[in-house]
N, C-alpha and C positions, 0 to 999 in steps of 0.2 A: 295517313289515316290516324285517327285518334286512338289512344290506347284503349284496349277492351275494358269495358266497365260492365257491371251487372245491368242487364237490360230491363227496362220496365215494359217494353213491347217488342215482340218478334212478329215477323210477317214475311210473306212472299209478295213481290210486286210483279204483276202480270199484264201483258198486252199494253205496254206503255209507249206512248208517242211523246217525243220532245219537239216542240217548235220554239226556236230561239231567234230573237231579233236584236240587232244592235240599236242602241240609243245614245244620244249625247250624254256623257257622264253627268253634266249639271242637271239634266232633266230628271234623272233617277235619284241623284243625291238630294234633290229638293224634297223627295218623298221619304227619305230615311230619317230615323230618329237621331237625336244628338248622341254622339259616341260611336256611330257607325260611318264608315267611309266606303263608298262604292268601289268595287274592284273593277279592273279594266283589262280587256284583251285587245291588243293592238289599237289602243286609243279609244275604244268604245266600251260603254257599259252594255250588259246583255240582260234581257228579260226572257224568261222561258215559261211557256204554257205547256203543262203536261198532264193529260188524263191517263188513268190506269185503273187496275183492279187491285185491291188489297185482299189477299187470301191467307188462310191459316193464321189469322191474327190472334195472338195470345197476349193478354195484359196481366202482368204480375201473377202468372201462374194460373189464371182463370181458364176455363174451357175455351177452346177456339171459337171465335165469332164467325158468323156466316160471312162469306165473301161479299165485299161491298165495293162500290166505285168511289174514287177520289179524283179530284182535279185541283192542281195548285198552280198558282202564278207566283214566280219568284225572281229575285235578282241575286247578284253575287257581291259579297262584301269582304273587305280585308279582315284578317284576323283568324287564322286557322282554317283556311279553305272553307269558308262559311257561306250560308245563304240567308237571305231575308225574305220571308213570305209576305207578299201582298195579300194573298187570300188562299184558303184551303177549303174547297167545297167537298162535302162528304154526305153520304146517305146514312151514316151510322151516328145516331144521336149521342152515343157514349163518348165520342171524341170531342164533343162540344165542351167537355170538362177542361180541355186545354185552354179555353178562354181565360181561366183564372190566372194563367201565366202570360197572358197577352198574345197567345197564338190565335190568329184570325180565322178560326173555323166558322163555316157557314153551313147550315143544313140546306141540302139541295136535292132535286130529283135528277139523278144521273143514270145514264144507260150506256153500256158497251156491248155492241153486237158484232159478230163475225159472220160474214156471208161469203163463202168462197175465198177469194184472195183480198177481200175488202173488209176493213174494220171501220165501224161507224160509232162515233161518240156523240152523245147529246147531253146537255145539262141545262137546268134552269134553277137558279137560286130561289129559295122559298120567299125571300124578301122581294123578289121581282126586279132587282137592280142589275142582274147579270145573267147571261146565258150564252150558249154556243151550240154549234153543230160542226163536226169535223169528220171528214171521210178520207181515209188513207189507204194506200196499197203498199204493204211492206215488201221489201225486196230481199236480196241475198245478204248474208252477213258481210260486213265490211270492216277493215281495220280502222280503228279510231284515229282521227286526225288530232293534232295538238289542241285545236279548239274543242273537239268532242270530249277529250279528256278533261280539259279545263271546266267544261260545263257540267260534267257528270261525276267528277271525283271531288265531292264535297262532304265534309265529315262533321259538321256541326251546323246548327241553326240558331239564329238569334231571335229573341222576342223582347218586347218592352212592356213592363207593367209596374204600376206603383212608383213611377219615377226612376226606374233603374232597368238596366239590361239584364237579360237572362240568356244562358246558353244551354243547348241541348245536344249532346253527342249523338252521332248517327254512324252506323257501320253497315257495310254490305259487301258481298263478293264483287269482283270486277264485272263491269257491264260487258255484254257481248252484243254490241250495236249492229244493227242492220240498216241499210238504206231504206227510205220510204218516200213515196210520192204522195203529194197532197192533192186529192181530187176535188175537195170542197172545204171551205172554211168560212164560217160566219161566227163572230164572237163579240161580246161586249164586256168581257172580263177585264181587259186592259183599261177600258174607259172607266169602269167602276172603281178601279184602283187609283184613278187620277192621272193615268198616263195618256199621252196622245196616241192615236191609232198607229200601229207599227207600219213601217214602210218597207216595201220590197218583199221578196220571197223569203220565208224563214229558213234557217238551217234546220233540217229535219232529220231526226233519228228515231229508230224503233227498237224496242227490246221485248222479246217474247216472255222472258222470265228472269227474275233475280230471286233465287230461292232462299237466301239467308240474309235477311235484313233485320236490323235491330235499332231501337231507339233507347238511349240511356236516360237517366234522371236529369231533370232540369235543375240548374243551379245559378245563383247570381254571379254576374261577371265582376271579378275583383280588380281587373286592370283594364285600362282603355285599349281600344283597338290599335294595333301597331300602325304607325303612320306610313311605313314603306312597304310596297308590294314585293312579291318574289320576282325573281328574274325569269326570263323565258316566256316571251309573249305578252307579259304584263307591262303596263306603263305607269 
C-alpha cells in the first residue's frame, strides 16, 4: 500500500461487484500508452468490470455529495501495484473534471437496485457507445484467493495527458470479499474500450462495503515503469 498522503477525495464504496476475465497480454498491451507495461497473473492479463455506489463522497473538505453510481473498466499494470482505467462511467458531473488529467470519465445513466437477494446494475453512457445490464446474487463471505488479492489490492492509478504519464495514489481498508453468482450479463463496455469480447465465465467477487477509501493528489510520473514484475503468481 502507498504511504498515506493528504487525500483530495474520501468516500465509501458500496454494493460492488467485480467481474474479471483473462486476456492475452499482447491484446491488452496494444491499448496501453507508451511507458506502461501490462501486469500478468499466471501468464494472462486481466480486465475487470466493476459497478458500485459511491457514498459519503467529500472532495477537498467540501460538504458530502449525494450517493451516486460509478462503473469502471480497468486493467493492471506494472509499477506500484497499479491500474489503468479504460473508462469510468459516473452519474456525478463533478468528476468529469478528472478529464483534465486524462482520466477517462464519461457521464452515464446508471442504476443500482437491490431486491431480496438480487442486485441489478444497469448503465447507459450518454454518448450512446456503451451500456450494460448485470444481475447478481451475492453469497457468503469467502477468504480471498491469491488472484482475488492481486485484483483488488491496487494502490495507484495511471493516466496520460499532454504527452506524459500521471499517477494518483489510492488507499482503502482491506476488502471483505464474498462469493457471487452471475444471473445475467449483457455489456458493450469492453467493445467500446477496443477489447474483443471476453471469453468464458468471469472470476466474480462481491463487496458490500469499504468504508474508508481515499484518493490522493495526482502528480506527474518522474521515472519509467519498472520492467520486472513482482514474484508470486506474476510472470
